[in-house]
N, C-alpha and C positions, 0 to 999 in steps of 0.2 A: 504494499499500499504505499501512496506517496504522502511526503509530508507537504503540508500546505500552510506555512506559517505566514498569513496575509496581512499581519499588522503588527508591528513592532510596540509593544506597550512601554509607555514612558515610565521610567522609573521615579519613585517618589523622590522630592528633594530632601536633602540631607536634614534640614530640619523639618521633623515629623509633625504633622499638624495636630490640633486637638484631639479629634476622633481616633487616632491610632498611635497615641503616644506612650501609651501605658506600658511601664518597664516589664511587666509579667507576660507580656505579649510573646507567644511561641514564634517561631519562625513561619511555621505554616500560617497561622491566624494574620501574622504581620501581611505576609505576600497576598493573601487572598484580600484582606481590607485594603491594601495598596494597589489592587489589579495587577499583581506581578504573577504572572502564570508561568514564568520562565522555566522554572525547576520541573514542575508537573507535565507541562508541555513537552519538555524534551523527553522525559520517561515514557509517557504515551507514545510519542513518535518512535522513539527506540524500540518499542515493543510491536511497531508494524502498524500502529493506527493513524488514519489521516486526521491531523490537528491543524485547526484554524484559530486564528485570533482577529475576528473581523472588525472589532472595535475595542477600545478600552473596557476591562471587566467583563469580557464576554470570550468564553472558551468552547470551543466546538470539537468532539473527538468523535470520529466515526470508524467503525470495522468495516468489513467486507460486504459489499451490499447483498442482503437477503430479505426475501419478502416477510419471513417471521421475525425479522429484528425489530425490538423495540426502540422506540426514539423516548429519551427523558429529558425534560428542561427541568432544572432547579435553579430558582433565583431567590436570592437573599438581599438585604440593604436596599429594596426598594423604598423604605424608609430609614434614614441614616441613624438613628439612634436604636433601632433594633437589631443589637449586636449579637444575641445568643446564637440565632441560625447562622451567622457568619462564623463564629467559632466552630460550632457543630460542622458545617460543610468543609471548613478548612482541614479539621482533623480527618473527616471520612475521605477528602479527596487527597489528601497527603498520604494515607495508608493505602488506598487503591492505586496510587501511582507507583508505589513500590512494589506492587504485584499487578502490573499493568494488565497482565493477561487474563485477570479475573473480570475484568470489565465486560458485562455481557450484553451492554445495550450501547445505542448511540446516545452520547450525552452532550447537552449544551448547559454549561454554568454560566449563570449571569449574576453580577454584583452591581444591584441596581444604580442607586444614586450615589456617585463616588464623590461628589464635592460634598455632599451632607454627611458622608460618613467621614471624610477627613476633617470635617468642622465639628463632629460630634453633635449634629443637629438632626431634626426629623426631615427637614427638607431646606433649600436654599431660597426658593421663592414661592412655590406651591407645590401641594401633594402630587408626587410623581404617579401615584398609583390611582390617580382621576383622570391620566392623561392618554388612555389608550382608547381612544374614541375619534370618529372622523370629525365631528364638530367639537371643537374645544371652547368655545366661546370665549370668555375671559382670560382663560389659562393658555390661550394660544401664544401670548407673548412673555409667559415664564420662562424662567432659566431651564425648567425641567423639561419643556417642550422637546428642544432638540435631543435630548437625552432619550426621551420615549421614542422618537423617531428612529434613533439608532437600535433601540431594543427591538421595535417592530421591524425593521429590516433584516436584523440577524434572526429573529424568530420565523419570519417568512421563508427565509434562506434554509434555515434548519429542517423545517417540515416539509420543504417543498417536495422532495423525493422520498419522504419518509413512508415506511408502511403503516397500516392501519392502526397499529398499537402505538398509542402517542399519550404521553404523560407530560403534565406540568404541574410542578408542586412550587408554589410561591410562599416561602416561609416566613412568618412575621412574629413579632411579640406584639401585646397589647399595652396601651399607655394607661389602663386602668385595670382594677381589680376584676375578678369574674367569677360567678358561681360555678362556672365550668372553666377551670384553669386552662385546659386546651380545648379548642373547638375549630372547627372548619366552615368555610363558606364555599359549595359547590352549585356551579352553573346548573339549572335544572335542564338545560338544553342538551346536555351531554347523552349521547346514545345509552340505552338500557344496559346493555351488556358492559361497556366500558364504565359507566356509572356504578355498577354493581361492584365490580374490580375495585374501583377506587375506593368505595365506602369500605369494603373489605379490608383493603390496605390501611385505611384510617383507622379502624378496629384493631388492626395489629398494630399500629404507631400509638394506640392507647388515648385517641382523641376521644372527648367525653360527649361532643355534641357536634351535629352537623346542620348547617342552615342551608336549605334548598332555596337558591336564589333564582327567580324568573326574571329579572331585569338587570342590565349592565349599569354599574355606577362608573364605568370608564377603568375598571382594575384591569391589571395584567393579566390574571387567571382566567377572568370572563373573556378577554380579547382572545387568549389562546383556544379556548373552548369554542368559541362563536366563529373564528375565521380559519382555525387549523384543525378543528376536529380532536382536539386533545382532551384527555380526562383530565381535567384541571381543577385546583383549588387552591384558595386563599387558606392557609394554614396558622392559626395563632397558638403560639407556643408559650404561654406564660408572659411574664412581665418584661419591659425594656430594662436594660443593664448598661453598664460601663463595658465596653470590650476590653477583655482580658481579665474580668471580674466576675463573669457570669458563672453560674453553679451549674456544670455541665451535667451533673447527675440528673438534673430535672428533665434533661432533653434525651435521656439514656433511651427510652422507647421508640422514639421516632428517629433517632440515630440508628438504632438496630434495624428497624423497618426499611429505612433509605437504604442502608448498606446491603440489606438483602435484594431489594428491588434492581440496585445498580449491578448486582453479581448475578442476578438472575436465579436466585434461590426460590426454592418452592415457597408458596403462601405459608405462613404459619399461622397459628389459632390467634384469634382476636384477643386482646387483651381486655378489651371492654366491648360492650355494644352499646355504639353511640346513641345517644337520643336523636331523634330527627325534628326538626324544625322547619317550618315553612315561613316565608316572609308575608307579614299581615298587610304592612305598610312602611313605605318611605317616608322619613321626615325631612323635608327639603327647606332649607333655608331661603326664604324669598326675599328678606330685606334685612337692613341692620337694626331692624326692631325686634328681631327673632330672639325669644326667650324660653329656655327649657324650664319645666315645672320642677326640677329636681336638682341636686348640687353636683359639683364634680367627685365628689366621694361615691356616686352612686356606682353599683356594679355592672358588669355585662351580665345580662339575663336577670335582672331584677324585674320582678313580677309587678304588673299594675292591674287594677281591678277594671271592669267594663265601666266605661264613661268617664274614667280619670284622666285630667287634662295631662297631655304629654308636653305641649309647647304652644306658644302663641308667636303670631307673626302679624302685627297689625290687626286687621279683620279676620285673619284665619286663626283657627284655634284647632290643633290637633289633639283628638280624643281617642281613648282605646274602644275599639268597635267589638271586640269579641269578649266572652267571659272573663278571659285573661289573655294579655299579651305580655311579653319580657322584651325589655329594651337592651339594644345591642349597639355599640359605638355611639353614644351619646357624645356629642362634640359641638358646642354651639359656636366654637371659633372657626369653623369652616368658612370659605368664601360663599358669598351671596350666590344662590343658584345650584349649590352643591348639596348632597345628601348630608344631614347633621345627626343622623341615627337611623336606626332599623327597629320596628317593632316584629316580632315573631311569635308565632303559636306552635305549640307541640304537636307534632301528629304521629310520633312513635316513641 
């Protein structure tokens, strides 16, 4: 197989920025956080894989073409302050590169918002995970728009000649506590068979809750499901933390499940049977008058009874329509026109 290193990734400056300056960082974590794929790319290339670096922070590794070969996209750092998944993926990728022949899938690794990771911030100008849409409105001029375009182009190229088995796991951590410490958002449009496999894998990774989402909010995972037929999910793995200081034991189940997926291992028994939720309504911020009816300490999956006020926005008042709805991702600080929260109902 031919080596195709199509982009030279610029090394970080000698003065390491705030997001990746912790002295406890292992070399593998530092390299991934700084989009330095040089070492792992060389190891996979030496093992006979076709390796490409189409843009900073994006690594593609492909084996010999085969109809049954699975294609897996793993993304981390779409929000720059969500560092736990960066550490998990860095350790997995480093170990796999040293045993490169064990890679059983075509793999694309994406480190999302590089500037925000370097700065130790959630984003620089606007939420990158709202940019994966045709019409970006007020987000079109944001600094993250160009990065989204680069991710979209690389994702399109990766899946262009892929077989039918396609995955995208977009790994995050939440900015607030949650009744379910780990949970996932799964686009409802995924084909039944692929969706069942994904839900089985999420159970293997000990993900406690799954929200089936009918409508895109411009997220990376919904984009890859809608446009490339991937079994895709935004996976929330606990709380945000400082790079190099995350307790990786909290990520052990998802790390083991992801390692098995990349190595082509037989599916293992589920660690949990995830509770299944459906989106009841989206709470859209219509103006700067938007106010939520609860404070910032409210946990994800907090239950609200029928008729309870969720938020007000001028003459618009959002209320609970079902006997019970649970609030997820409440965030009054989003830009006008964007989703400020989800209300979900339990189905199973």
